[in-house]
C-alpha positions in Angstrom: 11.8 3.9 -58.6 14.7 6.1 -57.8 16.5 6.0 -54.5 18.1 9.0 -52.9 21.9 9.2 -52.9 23.4 9.4 -49.4 24.0 12.9 -48.2 27.6 14.1 -48.5 29.5 15.4 -45.6 30.6 19.0 -46.2 33.6 20.7 -44.9 33.7 22.0 -41.3 32.2 25.5 -40.8 34.1 28.0 -38.8 31.8 27.5 -35.8 32.3 23.7 -35.9 36.1 24.3 -36.2 35.9 26.5 -33.1 34.0 23.7 -31.2 36.7 21.1 -32.2 39.5 23.4 -31.1 37.7 24.1 -27.8 37.4 20.3 -27.3 41.1 19.8 -27.8 41.8 22.6 -25.3 39.3 21.3 -22.8 41.6 18.9 -20.9 39.4 15.9 -21.7 41.5 12.8 -22.4 40.7 12.3 -26.1 42.5 8.9 -26.4 39.8 7.4 -24.2 36.4 7.0 -26.0 33.9 9.7 -25.1 30.3 10.5 -26.1 29.2 13.7 -27.8 27.2 14.6 -24.7 30.4 14.6 -22.6 32.2 16.7 -25.2 29.4 19.3 -25.3 29.6 19.7 -21.5 33.4 20.2 -21.7 33.1 22.7 -24.5 30.6 24.7 -22.4 33.3 25.2 -19.7 36.1 26.3 -22.1 36.2 30.1 -22.5 36.7 31.7 -25.9 40.0 33.1 -27.0 38.7 36.6 -26.6 39.4 37.7 -23.1 38.0 34.5 -21.5 34.4 35.3 -22.5 31.7 32.6 -22.1 30.6 30.9 -25.3 27.2 32.0 -26.7 26.7 29.4 -29.4 27.0 25.8 -28.0 26.3 22.5 -29.8 23.8 20.0 -28.8 24.7 16.3 -28.8 23.1 15.6 -32.2 24.8 18.5 -33.9 28.1 17.7 -32.3 27.8 14.0 -33.4 27.5 15.2 -37.0 30.5 17.6 -36.5 32.7 14.8 -35.1 31.7 12.6 -38.1 32.8 15.4 -40.5 36.1 16.0 -38.7 39.1 14.1 -39.9 40.7 14.2 -36.4 38.2 11.9 -34.8 37.0 8.3 -35.4 33.9 6.5 -34.3 34.7 3.6 -32.0 31.2 2.4 -31.6 28.3 3.4 -33.8 24.8 3.4 -32.4 22.0 1.6 -34.2 18.7 3.3 -34.8 16.5 2.7 -31.8 19.4 1.8 -29.6 19.9 3.6 -26.3 23.7 3.4 -26.6 25.4 6.6 -28.0 28.3 6.8 -30.4 31.7 6.7 -28.9 34.4 8.9 -30.4 38.2 8.9 -30.1 41.0 11.1 -31.3 42.9 9.6 -34.3 46.6 9.2 -33.4 
């Protein structure tokens, strides 16, 4: 019986790169561990580079968890276990 190979993490897309840069500009202290839900709420408040327009494409917490996992700038401090109510905690790599 064959088992499936684990899925590979691909490179960041342009939209995911924009979300990461918006998170860095958000004013959230990235050295303190944060959840993807907190990051999504902060990204929502950061305007785009184009004349301060509001963002139209926003990540949800699941998609942004995946994006943070793909990003080389962030590390997971605490991983959640399937069925657990505790979310992943992320921190900026120094």
